[in-house]
Short mmCIF file of the C-alpha atoms (twelve columns), coordinates in Angstrom:
data_MODEL
# 
_entry.id   MODEL 
# 
loop_
_atom_site.group_PDB 
_atom_site.id 
_atom_site.type_symbol 
_atom_site.label_atom_id 
_atom_site.label_alt_id 
_atom_site.label_comp_id 
_atom_site.label_asym_id 
_atom_site.label_seq_id 
_atom_site.Cartn_x 
_atom_site.Cartn_y 
_atom_site.Cartn_z 
_atom_site.pdbx_PDB_model_num 
ATOM 1   C CA . MET A 1   0.002   0.411  0.136   1 
ATOM 2   C CA . GLN A 2   3.094   2.306  0.824   1 
ATOM 3   C CA . LYS A 3   4.061   2.139  -2.852  1 
ATOM 4   C CA . LYS A 4   0.739   2.599  -4.645  1 
ATOM 5   C CA . SER A 5   -0.348  5.610  -1.923  1 
ATOM 6   C CA . PRO A 6   2.160   8.258  -0.896  1 
ATOM 7   C CA . THR A 7   -0.238  9.545  1.235   1 
ATOM 8   C CA . PHE A 8   -0.910  6.728  2.803   1 
ATOM 9   C CA . MET A 9   3.114   6.588  3.267   1 
ATOM 10  C CA . TYR A 10  3.096   9.861  4.496   1 
ATOM 11  C CA . TRP A 11  0.437   9.181  7.234   1 
ATOM 12  C CA . ASP A 12  2.016   5.954  8.112   1 
ATOM 13  C CA . LEU A 13  5.578   8.131  8.911   1 
ATOM 14  C CA . VAL A 14  3.167   10.094 11.202  1 
ATOM 15  C CA . MET A 15  1.770   7.301  12.840  1 
ATOM 16  C CA . ILE A 16  5.506   5.418  13.899  1 
ATOM 17  C CA . TYR A 17  7.319   8.976  14.859  1 
ATOM 18  C CA . GLU A 18  4.361   9.960  17.244  1 
ATOM 19  C CA . THR A 19  4.328   6.371  18.578  1 
ATOM 20  C CA . LEU A 20  7.849   6.513  19.090  1 
ATOM 21  C CA . ILE A 21  7.459   9.929  21.020  1 
ATOM 22  C CA . LEU A 22  4.652   8.262  23.036  1 
ATOM 23  C CA . ILE A 23  7.380   5.604  23.865  1 
ATOM 24  C CA . PHE A 24  9.876   8.356  24.717  1 
ATOM 25  C CA . ILE A 25  7.644   9.230  27.476  1 
ATOM 26  C CA . ARG A 26  6.335   5.874  28.765  1 
ATOM 27  C CA . ALA A 27  10.277  5.701  29.081  1 
ATOM 28  C CA . HIS A 28  10.125  8.452  31.572  1 
ATOM 29  C CA . ARG A 29  7.004   7.589  33.101  1 
ATOM 30  C CA . GLU A 30  8.029   3.739  33.498  1 
ATOM 31  C CA . LYS A 31  11.740  4.728  34.793  1 
ATOM 32  C CA . ASN A 32  12.723  2.717  31.514  1 
ATOM 33  C CA . PHE A 33  16.259  3.559  31.169  1 
ATOM 34  C CA . PRO A 34  17.727  1.150  28.210  1 
ATOM 35  C CA . LEU A 35  14.011  1.792  26.692  1 
ATOM 36  C CA . TYR A 36  14.854  5.993  26.699  1 
ATOM 37  C CA . VAL A 37  18.227  5.182  25.097  1 
ATOM 38  C CA . GLN A 38  16.334  3.152  22.495  1 
ATOM 39  C CA . VAL A 39  13.515  5.071  21.249  1 
ATOM 40  C CA . LEU A 40  16.245  8.408  20.981  1 
ATOM 41  C CA . GLU A 41  17.997  6.370  18.620  1 
ATOM 42  C CA . GLU A 42  15.449  5.773  16.340  1 
ATOM 43  C CA . LEU A 43  14.166  9.288  16.768  1 
ATOM 44  C CA . VAL A 44  17.806  10.955 15.842  1 
ATOM 45  C CA . PRO A 45  17.300  10.377 12.011  1 
ATOM 46  C CA . LEU A 46  14.027  12.602 11.850  1 
ATOM 47  C CA . PHE A 47  16.296  15.337 13.215  1 
ATOM 48  C CA . PHE A 48  18.675  14.729 10.350  1 
ATOM 49  C CA . ALA A 49  16.550  14.436 7.764   1 
ATOM 50  C CA . LEU A 50  14.007  17.788 8.581   1 
ATOM 51  C CA . ASP A 51  17.262  19.900 9.353   1 
ATOM 52  C CA . HIS A 52  17.006  20.380 12.895  1 
ATOM 53  C CA . GLN A 53  20.698  21.347 13.323  1 
ATOM 54  C CA . ASN A 54  20.869  21.843 17.291  1 
ATOM 55  C CA . TYR A 55  19.234  18.368 17.731  1 
ATOM 56  C CA . ALA A 56  21.048  16.468 15.387  1 
ATOM 57  C CA . GLN A 57  24.289  18.097 16.053  1 
ATOM 58  C CA . TRP A 58  23.664  17.187 20.253  1 
ATOM 59  C CA . MET A 59  21.415  14.133 20.293  1 
ATOM 60  C CA . PRO A 60  24.096  11.673 18.609  1 
ATOM 61  C CA . VAL A 61  26.882  13.119 21.448  1 
ATOM 62  C CA . HIS A 62  23.872  12.696 24.212  1 
ATOM 63  C CA . ILE A 63  23.412  8.950  23.083  1 
ATOM 64  C CA . ARG A 64  26.928  8.173  22.766  1 
ATOM 65  C CA . ASP A 65  27.155  9.294  26.491  1 
ATOM 66  C CA . MET A 66  24.276  7.258  28.268  1 
ATOM 67  C CA . LYS A 67  25.880  4.542  26.261  1 
ATOM 68  C CA . SER A 68  29.751  5.212  27.741  1 
ATOM 69  C CA . LEU A 69  28.546  5.690  31.423  1 
ATOM 70  C CA . PRO A 70  30.398  3.771  34.190  1 
ATOM 71  C CA . VAL A 71  29.212  0.514  35.578  1 
ATOM 72  C CA . SER A 72  28.360  1.852  38.800  1 
ATOM 73  C CA . ILE A 73  25.629  5.004  37.312  1 
ATOM 74  C CA . LYS A 74  24.341  2.311  34.865  1 
ATOM 75  C CA . GLU A 75  23.412  0.245  37.587  1 
ATOM 76  C CA . GLU A 76  21.767  2.738  39.512  1 
ATOM 77  C CA . PHE A 77  20.169  4.481  36.253  1 
ATOM 78  C CA . VAL A 78  18.851  0.563  34.817  1 
ATOM 79  C CA . LYS A 79  17.681  -1.093 38.410  1 
ATOM 80  C CA . CYS A 80  17.700  1.629  40.726  1 
ATOM 81  C CA . SER A 81  15.695  4.325  38.222  1 
ATOM 82  C CA . HIS A 82  17.757  6.949  39.310  1 
ATOM 83  C CA . TRP A 83  17.523  9.135  36.122  1 
ATOM 84  C CA . VAL A 84  14.001  10.053 36.815  1 
ATOM 85  C CA . LEU A 85  11.875  11.496 39.882  1 
ATOM 86  C CA . ALA A 86  8.961   9.965  40.969  1 
ATOM 87  C CA . LYS A 87  7.080   12.580 43.321  1 
ATOM 88  C CA . THR A 88  3.853   10.040 44.245  1 
ATOM 89  C CA . THR A 89  3.526   6.320  44.337  1 
ATOM 90  C CA . ASN A 90  0.756   6.541  41.356  1 
ATOM 91  C CA . LYS A 91  1.458   4.553  38.693  1 
ATOM 92  C CA . PHE A 92  3.584   5.848  35.221  1 
ATOM 93  C CA . SER A 93  3.936   9.291  37.224  1 
ATOM 94  C CA . ALA A 94  8.170   9.336  37.372  1 
ATOM 95  C CA . MET A 95  9.107   12.530 35.389  1 
ATOM 96  C CA . PRO A 96  12.593  13.932 34.265  1 
ATOM 97  C CA . PHE A 97  14.250  15.789 37.028  1 
ATOM 98  C CA . ASP A 98  14.275  19.324 35.558  1 
ATOM 99  C CA . GLN A 99  10.686  19.273 35.081  1 
ATOM 100 C CA . ALA A 100 10.133  18.241 38.667  1 
ATOM 101 C CA . HIS A 101 12.364  21.515 39.323  1 
ATOM 102 C CA . GLU A 102 9.701   23.378 37.448  1 
ATOM 103 C CA . GLN A 103 6.858   22.015 39.303  1 
ATOM 104 C CA . GLU A 104 9.010   22.989 42.894  1 
ATOM 105 C CA . ASN A 105 9.456   26.554 41.007  1 
ATOM 106 C CA . LYS A 106 5.952   27.393 40.741  1 
ATOM 107 C CA . ILE A 107 5.168   26.669 44.395  1 
ATOM 108 C CA . VAL A 108 8.015   28.824 45.058  1 
ATOM 109 C CA . LYS A 109 6.544   31.510 43.280  1 
ATOM 110 C CA . SER A 110 3.234   31.112 44.124  1 
ATOM 111 C CA . SER A 111 0.550   33.077 42.264  1 
ATOM 112 C CA . GLY A 112 3.145   36.774 41.632  1 
ATOM 113 C CA . GLY A 113 6.114   34.994 40.587  1 
ATOM 114 C CA . ILE A 114 9.535   36.412 39.883  1 
ATOM 115 C CA . VAL A 115 7.781   39.461 38.179  1 
ATOM 116 C CA . GLY A 116 8.888   42.717 39.387  1 
ATOM 117 C CA . LEU A 117 11.936  41.225 42.360  1 
ATOM 118 C CA . THR A 118 14.720  40.924 40.018  1 
ATOM 119 C CA . GLU A 119 14.647  45.182 40.435  1 
ATOM 120 C CA . ASN A 120 14.972  45.343 44.116  1 
ATOM 121 C CA . PRO A 121 17.481  43.164 45.346  1 
ATOM 122 C CA . VAL A 122 16.583  43.227 49.374  1 
ATOM 123 C CA . ALA A 123 13.324  41.541 47.542  1 
ATOM 124 C CA . LEU A 124 15.237  39.049 45.466  1 
ATOM 125 C CA . ARG A 125 17.303  38.090 48.308  1 
ATOM 126 C CA . ARG A 126 14.567  37.588 50.758  1 
ATOM 127 C CA . TRP A 127 12.663  34.982 48.355  1 
ATOM 128 C CA . VAL A 128 15.286  33.063 47.180  1 
ATOM 129 C CA . LEU A 129 15.985  32.623 50.548  1 
ATOM 130 C CA . SER A 130 13.088  31.696 52.139  1 
ATOM 131 C CA . GLY A 131 11.141  30.052 48.782  1 
ATOM 132 C CA . PRO A 132 12.493  26.742 49.203  1 
ATOM 133 C CA . GLU A 133 11.871  26.538 53.209  1 
ATOM 134 C CA . ILE A 134 8.246   27.484 52.289  1 
ATOM 135 C CA . SER A 135 8.690   24.579 49.284  1 
ATOM 136 C CA . ARG A 136 9.710   21.932 52.238  1 
ATOM 137 C CA . LEU A 137 7.266   22.929 54.803  1 
ATOM 138 C CA . LEU A 138 4.364   23.083 52.584  1 
ATOM 139 C CA . LYS A 139 5.790   19.374 51.495  1 
ATOM 140 C CA . GLN A 140 6.002   18.020 55.199  1 
ATOM 141 C CA . PHE A 141 2.291   19.326 55.887  1 
ATOM 142 C CA . GLU A 142 1.034   17.198 52.723  1 
ATOM 143 C CA . GLU A 143 2.738   13.957 53.550  1 
ATOM 144 C CA . GLU A 144 1.617   14.238 57.158  1 
ATOM 145 C CA . TYR A 145 -1.533  14.732 56.751  1 
ATOM 146 C CA . HIS A 146 -2.315  13.293 52.965  1 
ATOM 147 C CA . PRO A 147 0.559   10.495 52.577  1 
ATOM 148 C CA . ASP A 148 0.488   8.874  49.340  1 
ATOM 149 C CA . ASP A 149 0.553   5.161  50.801  1 
ATOM 150 C CA . ASP A 150 -3.143  6.610  52.762  1 
ATOM 151 C CA . PRO A 151 -5.297  3.286  51.609  1 
ATOM 152 C CA . GLU A 152 -8.528  6.104  51.989  1 
ATOM 153 C CA . SER A 153 -6.491  8.205  49.158  1 
ATOM 154 C CA . LEU A 154 -9.003  9.252  46.649  1 
ATOM 155 C CA . LYS A 155 -5.988  8.850  43.820  1 
ATOM 156 C CA . LYS A 156 -6.230  4.833  44.513  1 
ATOM 157 C CA . PHE A 157 -2.822  4.891  42.887  1 
ATOM 158 C CA . HIS A 158 -3.369  4.919  39.117  1 
ATOM 159 C CA . HIS A 159 -2.868  7.199  36.050  1 
ATOM 160 C CA . HIS A 160 -5.305  10.230 35.929  1 
ATOM 161 C CA . GLU A 161 -6.303  9.237  32.284  1 
ATOM 162 C CA . GLN A 162 -7.625  5.653  33.436  1 
ATOM 163 C CA . ASP A 163 -10.722 7.588  35.405  1 
ATOM 164 C CA . PRO A 164 -13.997 6.955  33.534  1 
ATOM 165 C CA . ALA A 165 -14.487 10.609 31.971  1 
ATOM 166 C CA . ALA A 166 -11.360 10.530 30.452  1 
ATOM 167 C CA . GLN A 167 -11.564 6.833  29.039  1 
ATOM 168 C CA . LYS A 168 -15.412 8.640  27.599  1 
ATOM 169 C CA . THR A 169 -13.513 11.597 25.955  1 
ATOM 170 C CA . PHE A 170 -10.996 9.887  24.371  1 
ATOM 171 C CA . GLN A 171 -13.545 7.495  22.754  1 
ATOM 172 C CA . ARG A 172 -15.922 10.561 21.889  1 
ATOM 173 C CA . LYS A 173 -12.929 11.945 20.019  1 
ATOM 174 C CA . VAL A 174 -12.038 8.516  18.415  1 
ATOM 175 C CA . THR A 175 -15.505 8.409  16.930  1 
ATOM 176 C CA . ASN A 176 -15.758 11.691 15.771  1 
ATOM 177 C CA . LEU A 177 -12.899 11.262 14.064  1 
ATOM 178 C CA . SER A 178 -14.160 7.917  12.253  1 
ATOM 179 C CA . GLU A 179 -17.523 9.826  11.416  1 
ATOM 180 C CA . THR A 180 -15.743 12.437 9.720   1 
ATOM 181 C CA . ILE A 181 -13.559 9.685  7.590   1 
ATOM 182 C CA . ARG A 182 -16.833 8.255  6.992   1 
ATOM 183 C CA . ARG A 183 -18.907 10.929 5.522   1 
ATOM 184 C CA . MET A 184 -15.783 13.062 3.877   1 
ATOM 185 C CA . GLY A 185 -14.577 9.085  2.352   1 
ATOM 186 C CA . ASN A 186 -11.454 7.246  3.462   1 
ATOM 187 C CA . PRO A 187 -8.789  8.697  1.383   1 
ATOM 188 C CA . PHE A 188 -6.693  6.027  2.684   1 
ATOM 189 C CA . LEU A 189 -8.412  3.601  -0.128  1 
ATOM 190 C CA . ASP A 190 -7.661  5.384  -3.080  1 
ATOM 191 C CA . ASP A 191 -4.650  4.049  -4.822  1 
ATOM 192 C CA . PHE A 192 -3.794  7.387  -6.969  1 
ATOM 193 C CA . PRO A 193 -0.349  8.356  -7.298  1 
ATOM 194 C CA . ASP A 194 -0.246  11.980 -5.266  1 
ATOM 195 C CA . LEU A 195 -0.006  13.364 -2.066  1 
ATOM 196 C CA . ILE A 196 -2.849  15.055 -1.079  1 
ATOM 197 C CA . SER A 197 -4.024  17.347 1.970   1 
ATOM 198 C CA . LEU A 198 -6.899  15.515 3.511   1 
ATOM 199 C CA . ASP A 199 -8.824  18.100 4.166   1 
ATOM 200 C CA . ASN A 200 -9.191  20.019 0.424   1 
ATOM 201 C CA . ARG A 201 -7.759  17.307 -1.389  1 
ATOM 202 C CA . ASN A 202 -4.733  19.508 -2.928  1 
ATOM 203 C CA . CYS A 203 -2.299  17.733 -4.370  1 
ATOM 204 C CA . THR A 204 1.363   18.133 -3.440  1 
ATOM 205 C CA . ASP A 205 4.484   18.884 -6.633  1 
ATOM 206 C CA . GLY A 206 6.026   15.248 -7.551  1 
ATOM 207 C CA . SER A 207 9.095   16.649 -5.363  1 
ATOM 208 C CA . ALA A 208 7.505   15.882 -2.398  1 
ATOM 209 C CA . ILE A 209 6.790   12.473 -2.872  1 
ATOM 210 C CA . VAL A 210 10.373  11.856 -3.851  1 
ATOM 211 C CA . SER A 211 11.658  13.267 -0.659  1 
ATOM 212 C CA . LEU A 212 8.950   11.345 1.063   1 
ATOM 213 C CA . HIS A 213 10.134  8.279  -0.174  1 
ATOM 214 C CA . THR A 214 14.085  9.352  0.630   1 
ATOM 215 C CA . LEU A 215 13.198  11.320 3.773   1 
ATOM 216 C CA . GLU A 216 13.768  7.924  6.430   1 
ATOM 217 C CA . GLU A 217 16.821  6.549  4.137   1 
ATOM 218 C CA . ARG A 218 18.301  9.616  3.870   1 
ATOM 219 C CA . GLY A 219 18.291  11.047 7.899   1 
ATOM 220 C CA . LYS A 220 19.422  7.558  8.252   1 
ATOM 221 C CA . LYS A 221 22.417  8.082  6.086   1 
ATOM 222 C CA . GLN A 222 23.246  11.359 7.547   1 
ATOM 223 C CA . TYR A 223 23.544  9.984  11.038  1 
ATOM 224 C CA . LYS A 224 26.178  7.549  10.191  1 
ATOM 225 C CA . GLU A 225 28.142  9.797  9.026   1 
ATOM 226 C CA . PHE A 226 28.023  12.087 11.898  1 
ATOM 227 C CA . VAL A 227 28.954  9.477  14.008  1 
ATOM 228 C CA . LYS A 228 31.622  8.045  12.201  1 
ATOM 229 C CA . ASN A 229 32.906  11.369 11.205  1 
ATOM 230 C CA . VAL A 230 32.544  13.265 14.643  1 
ATOM 231 C CA . LEU A 231 32.644  10.504 17.226  1 
ATOM 232 C CA . ASP A 232 34.297  7.746  15.879  1 
ATOM 233 C CA . GLU A 233 36.988  9.322  13.644  1 
ATOM 234 C CA . ARG A 234 36.916  12.453 15.128  1 
ATOM 235 C CA . SER A 235 38.063  14.020 11.310  1 
ATOM 236 C CA . HIS A 236 35.562  16.844 11.773  1 
ATOM 237 C CA . SER A 237 34.567  19.492 14.573  1 
ATOM 238 C CA . ILE A 238 31.030  18.871 16.052  1 
ATOM 239 C CA . HIS A 239 30.193  22.490 15.456  1 
ATOM 240 C CA . ASP A 240 30.806  22.369 11.688  1 
ATOM 241 C CA . PRO A 241 27.657  22.781 9.753   1 
ATOM 242 C CA . ILE A 242 25.420  19.908 8.653   1 
ATOM 243 C CA . LYS A 243 24.010  19.947 5.188   1 
ATOM 244 C CA . ARG A 244 20.618  20.996 4.612   1 
ATOM 245 C CA . ASN A 245 18.166  18.678 3.034   1 
ATOM 246 C CA . SER A 246 15.100  21.605 2.402   1 
ATOM 247 C CA . VAL A 247 12.508  18.904 2.244   1 
ATOM 248 C CA . LYS A 248 9.647   19.829 0.874   1 
ATOM 249 C CA . LEU A 249 6.214   17.896 1.585   1 
ATOM 250 C CA . PHE A 250 3.320   20.474 2.017   1 
ATOM 251 C CA . ARG A 251 5.014   23.616 1.608   1 
ATOM 252 C CA . LYS A 252 3.670   25.875 -0.845  1 
ATOM 253 C CA . HIS A 253 5.250   26.623 -3.967  1 
ATOM 254 C CA . GLN A 254 7.674   29.993 -3.174  1 
ATOM 255 C CA . TYR A 255 6.489   32.180 -6.238  1 
ATOM 256 C CA . LYS A 256 9.483   34.742 -7.790  1 
ATOM 257 C CA . VAL A 257 8.635   38.039 -5.987  1 
ATOM 258 C CA . THR A 258 9.424   41.009 -8.393  1 
ATOM 259 C CA . SER A 259 11.117  44.325 -6.762  1 
ATOM 260 C CA . LYS A 260 9.310   47.200 -5.603  1 
ATOM 261 C CA . GLN A 261 12.061  49.260 -8.532  1 
ATOM 262 C CA . GLY A 262 10.574  46.727 -11.534 1 
ATOM 263 C CA . LYS A 263 6.885   46.715 -10.452 1 
ATOM 264 C CA . LYS A 264 7.483   50.787 -10.943 1 
ATOM 265 C CA . ILE A 265 8.820   50.482 -14.178 1 
ATOM 266 C CA . LYS A 266 6.535   48.262 -15.100 1 
ATOM 267 C CA . VAL A 267 3.298   50.376 -14.164 1 
ATOM 268 C CA . LEU A 268 5.549   52.933 -15.878 1 
ATOM 269 C CA . GLN A 269 5.406   51.215 -18.960 1 
ATOM 270 C CA . ASN A 270 1.739   50.320 -18.822 1 
ATOM 271 C CA . ASN A 271 1.139   54.277 -18.185 1 
ATOM 272 C CA . VAL A 272 3.053   55.259 -21.493 1 
ATOM 273 C CA . GLU A 273 0.990   52.806 -23.111 1 
ATOM 274 C CA . LEU A 274 -2.211  53.734 -22.335 1 
ATOM 275 C CA . PHE A 275 -1.426  57.472 -22.449 1 
ATOM 276 C CA . GLY A 276 -0.318  57.328 -26.290 1 
ATOM 277 C CA . GLN A 277 -4.227  55.036 -26.645 1 
ATOM 278 C CA . LEU A 278 -6.096  57.323 -24.610 1 
ATOM 279 C CA . TYR A 279 -4.575  60.769 -26.152 1 
ATOM 280 C CA . ILE A 280 -5.071  59.271 -29.874 1 
ATOM 281 C CA . SER A 281 -8.753  58.763 -28.429 1 
ATOM 282 C CA . MET A 282 -9.008  62.491 -27.041 1 
ATOM 283 C CA . GLN A 283 -7.767  63.616 -30.809 1 
ATOM 284 C CA . ASN A 284 -9.937  62.155 -33.558 1 
ATOM 285 C CA . ARG A 285 -13.055 62.985 -30.754 1 
ATOM 286 C CA . GLU A 286 -12.016 67.009 -29.853 1 
ATOM 287 C CA . GLY A 287 -12.163 65.878 -26.422 1 
ATOM 288 C CA . ASP A 288 -10.862 68.596 -24.071 1 
ATOM 289 C CA . LEU A 289 -6.877  67.695 -22.708 1 
ATOM 290 C CA . ALA A 290 -7.183  69.603 -19.244 1 
ATOM 291 C CA . GLU A 291 -10.260 67.189 -18.304 1 
ATOM 292 C CA . PHE A 292 -8.650  64.408 -19.533 1 
ATOM 293 C CA . PHE A 293 -5.727  64.965 -17.125 1 
ATOM 294 C CA . ALA A 294 -7.754  65.778 -14.332 1 
ATOM 295 C CA . HIS A 295 -8.581  62.191 -13.827 1 
ATOM 296 C CA . GLU A 296 -6.827  59.306 -12.018 1 
ATOM 297 C CA . ILE A 297 -5.788  56.360 -14.443 1 
ATOM 298 C CA . GLN A 298 -4.607  53.964 -11.557 1 
ATOM 299 C CA . SER A 299 -6.468  51.781 -9.181  1 
ATOM 300 C CA . PHE A 300 -3.654  52.944 -6.388  1 
ATOM 301 C CA . PRO A 301 -3.039  56.710 -6.265  1 
ATOM 302 C CA . PRO A 302 0.852   56.871 -6.162  1 
ATOM 303 C CA . SER A 303 0.624   59.971 -3.494  1 
ATOM 304 C CA . LEU A 304 -1.474  57.822 -0.793  1 
ATOM 305 C CA . SER A 305 0.285   54.218 -1.343  1 
ATOM 306 C CA . ASP A 306 2.488   52.266 -3.015  1 
ATOM 307 C CA . PHE A 307 1.035   49.505 -4.708  1 
ATOM 308 C CA . GLY A 308 -2.375  49.364 -2.635  1 
ATOM 309 C CA . LYS A 309 -0.176  49.749 0.530   1 
ATOM 310 C CA . LEU A 310 -0.588  53.034 2.420   1 
ATOM 311 C CA . HIS A 311 1.959   54.649 2.531   1 
ATOM 312 C CA . LEU A 312 2.946   54.872 6.360   1 
ATOM 313 C CA . ALA A 313 5.415   57.291 8.576   1 
ATOM 314 C CA . ASN A 314 8.237   55.824 10.596  1 
ATOM 315 C CA . LYS A 315 6.787   57.200 14.066  1 
ATOM 316 C CA . LYS A 316 3.867   59.654 14.947  1 
ATOM 317 C CA . SER A 317 5.447   62.728 15.079  1 
ATOM 318 C CA . ASP A 318 6.503   62.120 11.628  1 
ATOM 319 C CA . LEU A 319 2.979   63.412 10.605  1 
ATOM 320 C CA . LEU A 320 3.487   66.542 12.440  1 
ATOM 321 C CA . GLN A 321 5.823   68.220 9.596   1 
ATOM 322 C CA . CYS A 322 2.134   67.806 7.477   1 
ATOM 323 C CA . ILE A 323 0.591   70.286 9.930   1 
ATOM 324 C CA . GLU A 324 1.697   73.901 9.340   1 
ATOM 325 C CA . GLN A 325 3.462   75.310 13.216  1 
ATOM 326 C CA . PRO A 326 1.414   77.877 14.435  1 
ATOM 327 C CA . GLY A 327 3.831   80.309 16.077  1 
ATOM 328 C CA . GLN A 328 4.832   79.256 19.188  1 
ATOM 329 C CA . SER A 329 5.339   81.711 22.484  1 
ATOM 330 C CA . GLU A 330 7.381   80.687 25.626  1 
ATOM 331 C CA . THR A 331 6.655   78.444 27.532  1 
ATOM 332 C CA . PRO A 332 4.440   80.333 30.547  1 
ATOM 333 C CA . SER A 333 5.406   79.945 34.448  1 
ATOM 334 C CA . VAL A 334 2.171   79.315 35.819  1 
ATOM 335 C CA . TYR A 335 -0.549  77.349 35.059  1 
ATOM 336 C CA . ASP A 336 -4.151  77.352 35.414  1 
ATOM 337 C CA . CYS A 337 -4.827  73.018 35.222  1 
ATOM 338 C CA . LYS A 338 -1.999  70.520 34.631  1 
ATOM 339 C CA . LEU A 339 -3.499  66.756 33.634  1 
ATOM 340 C CA . LEU A 340 -1.298  63.909 34.084  1 
ATOM 341 C CA . ASP A 341 -1.274  60.587 33.470  1 
ATOM 342 C CA . GLY A 342 -1.082  58.492 36.607  1 
ATOM 343 C CA . VAL A 343 0.526   55.159 34.387  1 
ATOM 344 C CA . VAL A 344 2.875   57.174 32.665  1 
ATOM 345 C CA . ILE A 345 3.839   58.063 36.196  1 
ATOM 346 C CA . VAL A 346 4.238   55.654 37.685  1 
ATOM 347 C CA . HIS A 347 6.264   54.029 35.217  1 
ATOM 348 C CA . CYS A 348 8.757   56.969 35.034  1 
ATOM 349 C CA . LEU A 349 9.856   57.592 38.710  1 
ATOM 350 C CA . PRO A 350 12.100  55.089 40.405  1 
ATOM 351 C CA . VAL A 351 11.349  52.176 42.534  1 
ATOM 352 C CA . THR A 352 14.321  50.911 43.832  1 
ATOM 353 C CA . SER A 353 15.038  52.599 46.767  1 
ATOM 354 C CA . VAL A 354 11.357  51.183 48.612  1 
ATOM 355 C CA . ASN A 355 9.624   47.718 49.256  1 
ATOM 356 C CA . THR A 356 6.327   48.658 49.778  1 
ATOM 357 C CA . PHE A 357 3.139   50.483 48.058  1 
ATOM 358 C CA . HIS A 358 2.885   52.868 51.159  1 
ATOM 359 C CA . GLU A 359 7.062   53.567 51.010  1 
ATOM 360 C CA . TYR A 360 6.536   54.410 47.264  1 
ATOM 361 C CA . ALA A 361 3.603   56.860 48.037  1 
ATOM 362 C CA . ASP A 362 4.645   58.577 50.522  1 
ATOM 363 C CA . THR A 363 8.442   59.267 49.244  1 
ATOM 364 C CA . VAL A 364 8.233   59.172 45.417  1 
ATOM 365 C CA . PHE A 365 4.429   59.833 43.959  1 
ATOM 366 C CA . ILE A 366 3.203   62.113 46.095  1 
ATOM 367 C CA . PRO A 367 6.177   64.568 46.824  1 
ATOM 368 C CA . TYR A 368 6.298   64.907 43.090  1 
ATOM 369 C CA . LEU A 369 2.637   65.764 42.548  1 
ATOM 370 C CA . LYS A 370 3.212   68.428 45.100  1 
ATOM 371 C CA . LYS A 371 6.234   69.760 42.943  1 
ATOM 372 C CA . GLN A 372 3.875   69.807 40.018  1 
ATOM 373 C CA . LEU A 373 0.954   72.325 42.115  1 
ATOM 374 C CA . GLN A 374 3.882   74.783 42.485  1 
ATOM 375 C CA . ASP A 375 3.314   76.409 39.547  1 
ATOM 376 C CA . ALA A 376 -0.050  75.309 38.973  1 
ATOM 377 C CA . THR A 377 -3.677  76.568 40.784  1 
ATOM 378 C CA . ARG A 378 -5.431  72.695 39.436  1 
ATOM 379 C CA . LEU A 379 -3.697  69.303 39.473  1 
ATOM 380 C CA . ASP A 380 -5.935  66.276 37.753  1 
ATOM 381 C CA . VAL A 381 -4.450  62.469 37.579  1 
ATOM 382 C CA . VAL A 382 -5.859  60.069 35.423  1 
# 
């Protein structure tokens, strides 16, 4: 079927690699270190084939490191499963250490996060010192009153997707997908030699089919050459650029874009030809040339737009140059009223010397308003 239908081959590859990604997640959840290394080796050729340069450069190094671990460390990873972390006793719940760190950071940051603390060294030091201690106290409280081995716990030691609600949701989505395929027609039963999009049935170029047939083979070949040249023989540096494949599957065809200067020349040529034809017709009909030249002959006036795109100023102040400026008088020494934007004032005034809103109001904000009232009889803050 893969040889007859490129569409079937494409979606078969999608299913294969999506399954590998799910196996990659399963290796973490079940603490299976050999499976983790094995599935990485299956995924690496795809990084080379699809031009993911950073992953293609460093993933082979990571796999080599995992295979070259000392025996003592490998036993810790394989037998004791110390390469991942299980925060609970629930099944299928282990996770990488960096993900566990992010969850702990979320507990430490709470709702406000770290935004605003970086500008205040005192508050930042206080948060860094007290945050981990607060996280430890919360964890001890949960372990004391809600232990994982409590037989009356509502978790029941199974994964959250094993609940009836999650299973019903998954079943509903599968049923909807099946009904949609039956209603629109099953594209995998067609054996036409084209690669099509399932939703609109658009066909891709023939080059996409050729790239699809050589995708896996090309990725595996590049991966083997990289391991041989960089890791085994060390004849090339790991920082050497990897040749890009530029695989084209469902990408749109890139048409040649005419430069702006070429468009202007083309418009001028059309105008010259049009002026000649209209001028001859006006001579035969004895028309008024002044009225003839008073009408616009272009769909987009050049004074307002550039081929349909309005002329925009780089900044708003450029528009002031088009307005006639009246004679400016000297700045008055006393004002009847001043109108200030409160949000702008808060952003402009410094906050490094205060720690609370009360200090900010007493030492920064209110003194600034009093200063503005020295030369005005009224002050309004929005």
